[in-house]
C-alpha positions as CSV (number, residue, x, y, z in Angstrom):
1,M,-83.5,-30.1,68.0
2,S,-83.6,-32.2,71.1
3,N,-80.5,-33.8,72.6
4,N,-80.1,-36.8,70.4
5,I,-77.5,-38.9,68.6
6,L,-77.7,-36.9,65.4
7,K,-77.1,-33.7,67.3
8,K,-74.1,-35.2,69.1
9,I,-72.6,-36.2,65.7
10,I,-73.3,-32.8,64.1
11,D,-71.9,-30.8,67.1
12,N,-68.7,-33.0,67.0
13,K,-68.3,-32.6,63.3
14,I,-68.6,-28.7,63.5
15,L,-65.7,-28.7,66.0
16,K,-63.6,-31.0,63.9
17,I,-64.1,-29.1,60.6
18,D,-63.4,-25.7,62.3
19,K,-60.1,-27.1,63.5
20,L,-59.3,-28.7,60.1
21,K,-59.9,-25.4,58.2
22,K,-57.1,-23.9,60.3
23,D,-54.7,-26.6,59.3
24,V,-55.6,-27.3,55.7
25,S,-55.8,-24.6,53.0
26,I,-58.6,-24.5,50.4
27,E,-55.8,-23.9,47.8
28,S,-54.1,-27.3,48.7
29,I,-57.5,-29.0,48.4
30,E,-58.2,-27.4,45.0
31,K,-54.8,-28.5,43.7
32,K,-55.5,-32.1,44.8
33,I,-58.9,-32.0,43.0
34,S,-57.2,-30.8,39.8
35,L,-54.8,-33.7,39.9
36,N,-57.5,-36.3,40.4
37,N,-58.9,-38.0,37.3
38,S,-60.9,-40.7,39.0
39,F,-64.3,-39.0,38.9
40,I,-67.4,-40.8,37.7
41,N,-71.0,-39.5,37.3
42,F,-72.9,-41.0,40.2
43,K,-76.3,-39.7,39.4
44,E,-76.0,-40.6,35.7
45,K,-75.3,-44.3,36.5
46,I,-78.5,-44.4,38.7
47,I,-80.6,-42.7,36.0
48,N,-79.4,-45.0,33.3
49,N,-80.5,-48.0,35.3
50,Y,-83.8,-46.4,36.2
51,N,-84.5,-45.6,32.5
52,K,-83.9,-49.3,31.7
53,N,-86.3,-50.3,34.6
54,K,-83.3,-52.0,36.3
55,L,-82.7,-52.0,40.1
56,S,-79.7,-50.1,41.5
57,V,-77.9,-50.9,44.7
58,I,-75.8,-48.3,46.4
59,A,-73.7,-50.7,48.5
60,E,-72.4,-49.2,51.8
61,I,-69.0,-49.7,53.2
62,K,-68.6,-49.0,56.9
63,K,-66.9,-50.4,59.9
64,A,-69.3,-49.4,62.6
65,S,-72.4,-47.4,63.5
66,P,-74.0,-46.1,66.7
67,S,-76.9,-48.5,66.2
68,A,-75.0,-51.7,65.4
69,G,-71.6,-51.1,67.0
70,V,-68.6,-52.6,65.3
71,I,-69.9,-54.5,62.3
72,I,-66.6,-55.7,60.8
73,K,-63.6,-56.2,63.1
74,E,-61.1,-57.0,60.3
75,Y,-62.1,-53.9,58.3
76,D,-60.7,-53.7,54.7
77,P,-62.7,-51.2,52.7
78,V,-60.9,-52.0,49.4
79,R,-61.6,-55.7,49.8
80,I,-65.3,-55.0,50.5
81,A,-65.4,-52.7,47.5
82,N,-64.0,-55.4,45.3
83,I,-66.6,-57.9,46.5
84,Y,-69.4,-55.4,45.9
85,D,-68.0,-54.6,42.4
86,S,-67.9,-58.3,41.5
87,N,-71.5,-58.7,42.7
88,K,-72.5,-55.8,40.3
89,A,-73.2,-53.0,42.8
90,T,-74.3,-49.9,40.9
91,C,-72.5,-47.4,43.2
92,L,-70.7,-47.4,46.6
93,S,-71.4,-45.4,49.7
94,V,-68.3,-45.0,51.9
95,L,-68.8,-44.0,55.5
96,T,-66.1,-41.4,56.3
97,E,-67.2,-40.1,59.7
98,E,-64.4,-40.9,62.1
99,D,-65.6,-40.8,65.7
100,F,-69.0,-42.5,65.6
101,F,-68.6,-44.7,62.5
102,L,-64.8,-45.2,62.5
103,G,-64.4,-44.2,58.9
104,K,-61.8,-42.1,57.1
105,L,-61.8,-40.0,53.9
106,I,-58.7,-41.7,52.7
107,H,-60.7,-44.9,52.2
108,I,-62.4,-43.3,49.2
109,S,-59.0,-42.7,47.5
110,E,-57.8,-46.2,48.3
111,I,-61.0,-47.7,46.8
112,K,-60.8,-45.5,43.7
113,E,-57.3,-46.8,42.9
114,K,-58.7,-50.4,42.6
115,V,-62.5,-50.1,41.8
116,K,-64.1,-48.1,39.1
117,L,-67.5,-47.4,40.7
118,P,-68.9,-44.0,41.6
119,I,-68.7,-43.2,45.3
120,L,-70.9,-41.3,47.7
121,C,-69.1,-39.7,50.6
122,K,-71.4,-40.7,53.4
123,D,-70.7,-38.1,56.1
124,F,-72.3,-35.3,58.1
125,F,-71.8,-32.2,56.0
126,V,-71.9,-29.0,58.0
127,D,-69.6,-26.7,55.9
128,K,-69.1,-26.2,52.2
129,F,-65.3,-26.7,52.9
130,Q,-66.2,-30.4,53.3
131,V,-67.6,-30.6,49.8
132,H,-64.3,-29.6,48.3
133,L,-62.5,-31.9,50.8
134,A,-64.6,-34.9,49.8
135,K,-64.0,-34.3,46.1
136,S,-60.3,-34.0,46.7
137,Y,-60.3,-37.6,48.0
138,G,-62.2,-38.8,44.9
139,A,-65.9,-38.6,46.1
140,D,-68.4,-38.3,43.2
141,A,-71.4,-37.5,45.4
142,I,-72.2,-36.0,48.8
143,L,-75.0,-36.5,51.3
144,I,-77.1,-33.7,52.7
145,I,-79.1,-34.7,55.8
146,L,-82.0,-32.2,56.2
147,A,-82.7,-33.4,59.7
148,G,-79.2,-32.3,60.9
149,I,-78.8,-28.8,59.4
150,S,-80.6,-25.5,58.6
151,E,-82.3,-25.1,55.2
152,D,-79.9,-22.3,54.4
153,L,-76.9,-24.5,55.0
154,A,-78.5,-27.3,52.9
155,D,-78.9,-24.7,50.1
156,E,-75.2,-23.8,50.4
157,L,-74.0,-27.4,50.3
158,Y,-76.2,-28.3,47.4
159,N,-75.0,-25.3,45.3
160,E,-71.4,-25.9,46.2
161,A,-71.6,-29.6,45.1
162,L,-73.2,-28.6,41.8
163,K,-70.4,-26.1,41.1
164,L,-67.9,-28.9,41.6
165,N,-69.9,-31.2,39.2
166,M,-70.7,-33.6,42.1
167,S,-74.0,-35.5,42.5
168,V,-76.1,-34.9,45.6
169,I,-78.3,-37.1,47.7
170,V,-80.7,-35.1,49.8
171,E,-81.8,-37.3,52.7
172,V,-85.3,-37.0,54.2
173,H,-87.1,-38.8,57.0
174,T,-90.3,-36.8,57.5
175,V,-93.1,-35.4,55.3
176,D,-91.9,-31.9,56.1
177,E,-88.4,-32.7,55.0
178,A,-89.7,-34.3,51.9
179,K,-91.6,-31.1,51.0
180,I,-88.4,-29.0,51.4
181,S,-86.3,-31.5,49.4
182,L,-88.4,-30.9,46.2
183,K,-86.6,-27.6,45.6
184,Y,-83.3,-29.4,45.1
185,T,-84.3,-30.3,41.5
186,E,-80.9,-31.7,40.5
187,A,-80.6,-34.0,43.5
188,L,-81.4,-37.6,44.1
189,I,-83.7,-37.8,47.1
190,G,-83.1,-40.5,49.6
191,I,-85.8,-41.6,52.0
192,N,-84.1,-42.8,55.2
193,N,-86.1,-45.4,57.0
194,R,-83.9,-44.9,60.0
195,D,-84.8,-42.1,62.4
196,L,-81.4,-40.5,63.0
197,K,-82.5,-39.2,66.3
198,T,-83.6,-42.5,67.8
199,L,-81.8,-44.9,65.3
200,K,-85.0,-47.0,64.9
201,T,-85.9,-48.2,61.4
202,D,-89.3,-48.5,59.8
203,I,-89.7,-49.3,56.1
204,N,-93.2,-47.7,56.3
205,T,-91.3,-44.4,56.2
206,T,-90.7,-45.0,52.5
207,Y,-94.4,-45.6,51.9
208,D,-95.5,-42.6,54.0
209,I,-93.2,-40.2,52.1
210,H,-92.8,-41.4,48.5
211,N,-96.1,-39.9,47.2
212,I,-95.0,-36.4,48.1
213,L,-91.8,-36.9,46.0
214,S,-93.5,-38.6,43.0
215,N,-93.1,-35.6,40.7
216,H,-89.4,-35.1,41.5
217,K,-87.5,-35.5,38.2
218,S,-84.6,-37.6,39.5
219,P,-84.8,-41.2,40.9
220,L,-85.8,-41.7,44.6
221,I,-83.7,-43.9,46.9
222,S,-84.9,-46.0,49.8
223,E,-82.3,-46.2,52.5
224,S,-81.7,-48.3,55.7
225,G,-83.6,-51.2,57.2
226,I,-83.8,-53.2,54.0
227,K,-83.0,-56.7,55.1
228,N,-83.9,-59.0,52.2
229,K,-85.2,-59.5,48.7
230,D,-88.8,-59.4,50.0
231,D,-88.3,-55.8,51.3
232,I,-86.9,-54.7,47.9
233,L,-89.7,-56.3,45.9
234,E,-92.3,-54.9,48.1
235,I,-90.9,-51.4,47.9
236,K,-90.5,-51.8,44.1
237,N,-94.1,-53.0,43.7
238,R,-95.7,-50.3,45.9
239,T,-93.7,-47.3,44.7
240,S,-91.7,-46.0,41.7
241,I,-88.5,-46.6,43.7
242,R,-85.8,-48.7,41.9
243,T,-82.7,-47.6,43.9
244,F,-81.7,-48.9,47.3
245,L,-78.9,-47.9,49.7
246,I,-78.1,-51.0,51.7
247,G,-75.5,-51.4,54.4
248,E,-75.7,-53.6,57.4
249,S,-77.7,-56.5,55.9
250,I,-75.1,-57.0,53.2
251,L,-72.0,-56.2,55.3
252,K,-73.1,-59.0,57.7
253,N,-73.2,-61.5,54.9
254,L,-69.7,-60.6,53.5
255,E,-68.3,-64.1,54.2
256,K,-71.2,-66.0,52.8
257,N,-70.8,-65.0,49.1
258,N,-74.4,-64.1,48.8
259,I,-74.2,-60.4,49.3
260,F,-76.6,-59.6,46.4
261,S,-78.7,-62.7,46.6
262,I,-81.3,-60.2,47.8
263,L,-81.5,-59.0,44.2
């Protein structure tokens, strides 16, 4: 992989997790998981909506991103989660990567204390240790980014998540990645309209890829670059997709009380 933003994030994450594994025992993580009773079936909630021909929004909570910079200066993840919940978001996506997105795993736990929605831990998973770690903070689902890791590691993360009864979103951006993703039969597959190497978005990515995934048994997700209701309706009408992961376009409207007017 060329020297790009995704590679920088992944390289940084590998170093951080290697250090964390020396400081935090898997036994302490497992104990934390056993004491947590906040888990909700993320995938089931999406499937239930899909079977009723209803749209699902996975509403993203993040302070910043490499493409947008700081999105919300007065960042309060619990407040945002409450707003999303009151606007009938289906699930939440919480950005927990610390250095490039200014997130924290503890935000998942804090949200779960106040809001009863399933949560995707949106991070860059490079070690199965992270899967246990995410669950210990209350995450119901993890993200596997095929562009960032080897297929063998993706297999390992996927299998570990299923062992822990977590949902999985396998994220693809190219035709080749989409073909690989089909083997993850229990996963939701997310088509990311953002190229994580250049950070450019193009909704056509969803159209270019969705046909390859049409026989996948779980719902597909269109992610990133969805700016308004017209984008959602066009994707809905041109594909079988009924699930959308939306972040910046609703975060930027937080104070306008029309977060889900796009629906």
